[in-house]
DSSP file (Angstrom, degrees, kcal/mol; ACC not computed):
  #  RESIDUE AA STRUCTURE BP1 BP2  ACC     N-H-->O    O-->H-N    N-H-->O    O-->H-N    TCO  KAPPA ALPHA  PHI   PSI    X-CA   Y-CA   Z-CA
    1    1 A M     >        0   0    0      0, 0.0     4,-2.0     0, 0.0     5,-0.2   0.000 360.0 360.0 360.0 -41.3    8.6  171.1  112.1
    2    2 A I  H  >  +     0   0    0      1,-0.2     4,-2.4     2,-0.2     5,-0.2   0.891 360.0  54.0 -66.3 -37.6    7.9  170.5  115.8
    3    3 A G  H  > S+     0   0    0      1,-0.2     4,-2.0     2,-0.2    -1,-0.2   0.887 107.5  50.8 -62.1 -38.7   10.3  173.4  116.7
    4    4 A Y  H  > S+     0   0    0      2,-0.2     4,-1.7     1,-0.2    -1,-0.2   0.912 109.8  49.8 -64.8 -42.5    8.4  175.7  114.4
    5    5 A V  H  X S+     0   0    0     -4,-2.0     4,-2.0     1,-0.2    -2,-0.2   0.908 109.8  51.2 -63.8 -41.9    5.1  174.8  116.0
    6    6 A W  H  X S+     0   0    0     -4,-2.4     4,-2.6     1,-0.2     5,-0.3   0.889 106.3  55.0 -63.7 -38.4    6.4  175.3  119.5
    7    7 A H  H  X S+     0   0    0     -4,-2.0     4,-2.1     1,-0.2    -1,-0.2   0.894 107.3  50.7 -61.8 -38.5    7.7  178.8  118.5
    8    8 A I  H  X S+     0   0    0     -4,-1.7     4,-2.2     2,-0.2    -2,-0.2   0.952 113.5  43.0 -63.8 -49.2    4.2  179.8  117.3
    9    9 A W  H  X S+     0   0    0     -4,-2.0     4,-2.5     2,-0.2    -2,-0.2   0.855 113.0  51.8 -70.1 -34.2    2.5  178.7  120.5
   10   10 A I  H  X S+     0   0    0     -4,-2.6     4,-2.7     2,-0.2    -1,-0.2   0.907 110.8  49.7 -66.1 -39.9    5.1  180.2  122.8
   11   11 A G  H  X S+     0   0    0     -4,-2.1     4,-2.2    -5,-0.3    -2,-0.2   0.902 111.1  48.7 -63.3 -41.4    4.7  183.4  120.9
   12   12 A V  H  X S+     0   0    0     -4,-2.2     4,-2.3     2,-0.2    -2,-0.2   0.927 113.2  47.4 -63.9 -44.7    1.0  183.3  121.3
   13   13 A A  H  X S+     0   0    0     -4,-2.5     4,-2.4     1,-0.2    -2,-0.2   0.923 113.2  47.4 -64.4 -44.6    1.2  182.6  125.0
   14   14 A L  H  X S+     0   0    0     -4,-2.7     4,-2.4     1,-0.2    -1,-0.2   0.876 111.7  51.1 -65.9 -36.8    3.8  185.3  125.6
   15   15 A T  H  X S+     0   0    0     -4,-2.2     4,-2.5    -5,-0.2    -1,-0.2   0.914 110.6  48.7 -64.8 -42.9    1.7  187.8  123.7
   16   16 A A  H  X S+     0   0    0     -4,-2.3     4,-2.5     2,-0.2    -2,-0.2   0.921 112.3  48.1 -63.6 -43.6   -1.4  187.0  125.7
   17   17 A V  H  X S+     0   0    0     -4,-2.4     4,-2.3     1,-0.2    -2,-0.2   0.911 111.9  49.9 -63.6 -41.7    0.5  187.3  129.0
   18   18 A A  H  X S+     0   0    0     -4,-2.4     4,-2.4     2,-0.2    -2,-0.2   0.916 111.8  47.7 -64.3 -42.9    2.0  190.7  127.9
   19   19 A L  H  X S+     0   0    0     -4,-2.5     4,-2.4     2,-0.2    -2,-0.2   0.922 112.5  48.5 -64.4 -44.0   -1.5  192.0  126.9
   20   20 A L  H  X S+     0   0    0     -4,-2.5     4,-2.3     1,-0.2    -1,-0.2   0.877 111.2  51.3 -64.3 -36.7   -3.1  190.9  130.1
   21   21 A T  H  X S+     0   0    0     -4,-2.3     4,-2.6     2,-0.2     5,-0.2   0.926 110.7  47.8 -65.4 -44.6   -0.2  192.4  132.1
   22   22 A C  H  X S+     0   0    0     -4,-2.4     4,-2.4     1,-0.2    -2,-0.2   0.911 113.1  48.0 -62.9 -42.5   -0.6  195.8  130.3
   23   23 A I  H  X S+     0   0    0     -4,-2.4     4,-2.6     2,-0.2    -1,-0.2   0.901 112.5  49.8 -65.2 -40.4   -4.4  195.7  130.8
   24   24 A G  H  X S+     0   0    0     -4,-2.3     4,-2.5     2,-0.2    -2,-0.2   0.913 111.8  46.8 -64.7 -43.4   -3.9  194.9  134.5
   25   25 A V  H  X S+     0   0    0     -4,-2.6     4,-2.3     2,-0.2    -2,-0.2   0.922 114.3  47.6 -65.6 -43.4   -1.4  197.7  135.1
   26   26 A L  H  X S+     0   0    0     -4,-2.4     4,-2.5    -5,-0.2    -2,-0.2   0.908 112.8  49.4 -63.4 -42.0   -3.6  200.2  133.2
   27   27 A G  H  X S+     0   0    0     -4,-2.6     4,-2.4     2,-0.2    -2,-0.2   0.908 111.3  48.5 -63.5 -42.9   -6.6  199.0  135.2
   28   28 A Y  H  X S+     0   0    0     -4,-2.5     4,-2.6     2,-0.2    -2,-0.2   0.893 111.2  51.3 -64.8 -39.4   -4.8  199.3  138.5
   29   29 A Y  H  X S+     0   0    0     -4,-2.3     4,-2.4     2,-0.2    -2,-0.2   0.942 111.7  46.1 -62.0 -47.8   -3.6  202.8  137.6
   30   30 A M  H  X S+     0   0    0     -4,-2.5     4,-2.5     1,-0.2     5,-0.2   0.898 112.6  51.4 -63.3 -39.8   -7.1  204.0  136.7
   31   31 A F  H  X S+     0   0    0     -4,-2.4     4,-2.1     1,-0.2    -1,-0.2   0.922 111.8  46.2 -62.1 -44.9   -8.4  202.4  139.9
   32   32 A S  H  X S+     0   0    0     -4,-2.6     4,-1.6     2,-0.2    -2,-0.2   0.870 112.8  49.7 -69.9 -35.3   -5.8  204.2  142.1
   33   33 A V  H  X S+     0   0    0     -4,-2.4     4,-1.9     2,-0.2    -2,-0.2   0.929 113.1  46.2 -67.0 -44.8   -6.3  207.5  140.4
   34   34 A Q  H  X S+     0   0    0     -4,-2.5     4,-2.7     1,-0.2    -2,-0.2   0.854 108.6  56.6 -66.1 -34.1  -10.1  207.3  140.8
   35   35 A R  H  < S+     0   0    0     -4,-2.1    -1,-0.2     1,-0.2    -2,-0.2   0.883 110.1  44.5 -65.5 -37.4   -9.7  206.3  144.4
   36   36 A Q  H  < S+     0   0    0     -4,-1.6    -1,-0.2     1,-0.2    -2,-0.2   0.848 115.2  48.3 -73.7 -33.5   -7.7  209.4  145.1
   37   37 A K  H  < S+     0   0    0     -4,-1.9    -2,-0.2     1,-0.3    -1,-0.2   0.883 125.1  27.5 -74.1 -38.5  -10.1  211.6  143.2
   38   38 A Y  S  < S-     0   0    0     -4,-2.7    -1,-0.3    -5,-0.2    -2,-0.1  -0.697  81.2-170.3-124.8  77.0  -13.2  210.3  144.8
   39   39 A P        -     0   0    0      0, 0.0     2,-0.3     0, 0.0    -3,-0.1  -0.387   8.8-164.5 -69.2 146.8  -12.3  209.0  148.3
   40   40 A G    >   +     0   0    0     -5,-0.1     3,-1.2    -2,-0.1     2,-0.2  -0.835  42.5   3.1-127.8 166.3  -15.0  207.0  150.1
   41   41 A G  T 3> S+     0   0    0     -2,-0.3     4,-1.7     1,-0.3     3,-0.3  -0.386 126.6   2.9  68.3-130.1  -15.7  205.8  153.6
   42   42 A K  H 3> S+     0   0    0      1,-0.2     4,-2.4     2,-0.2    -1,-0.3   0.839 129.3  59.1 -63.3 -35.6  -13.3  206.9  156.3
   43   43 A Q  H <> S+     0   0    0     -3,-1.2     4,-2.0     1,-0.2    -1,-0.2   0.913 106.1  47.9 -62.4 -41.8  -11.2  209.0  154.0
   44   44 A R  H  > S+     0   0    0     -3,-0.3     4,-1.6     2,-0.2    -1,-0.2   0.921 113.2  47.1 -66.2 -43.9  -14.2  211.2  153.1
   45   45 A R  H  X S+     0   0    0     -4,-1.7     4,-0.9     1,-0.2    -1,-0.2   0.875 111.7  51.7 -65.5 -35.9  -15.2  211.7  156.7
   46   46 A H  H  < S+     0   0    0     -4,-2.4     3,-0.4     1,-0.2    -1,-0.2   0.882 109.3  49.4 -68.1 -37.6  -11.7  212.5  157.7
   47   47 A Q  H  < S+     0   0    0     -4,-2.0    -1,-0.2     1,-0.2    -2,-0.2   0.804 104.6  59.3 -72.3 -28.6  -11.3  215.1  154.9
   48   48 A D  H  <        0   0    0     -4,-1.6    -1,-0.2     1,-0.2    -2,-0.2   0.775 360.0 360.0 -70.5 -24.9  -14.6  216.8  155.9
   49   49 A L     <        0   0    0     -4,-0.9    -1,-0.2    -3,-0.4    -2,-0.1   0.487 360.0 360.0 -73.6 360.0  -13.3  217.5  159.5
C-alpha cells in the first residue's frame, strides 16, 4: 500500500515539474522573440545610427 501511495505522489511531483519546465521554456522563448522584435535601450539607439 505504501508503495502505491509513493507512486502517486512521485507522479504528481514529476508532472508538476514537467509542466513548470514547459511553461518556463515557452515563456523564455516568447521573451527572447519579443526582445529581438522590439529592442530597447542601447540596442534601439545603435540601430538608429
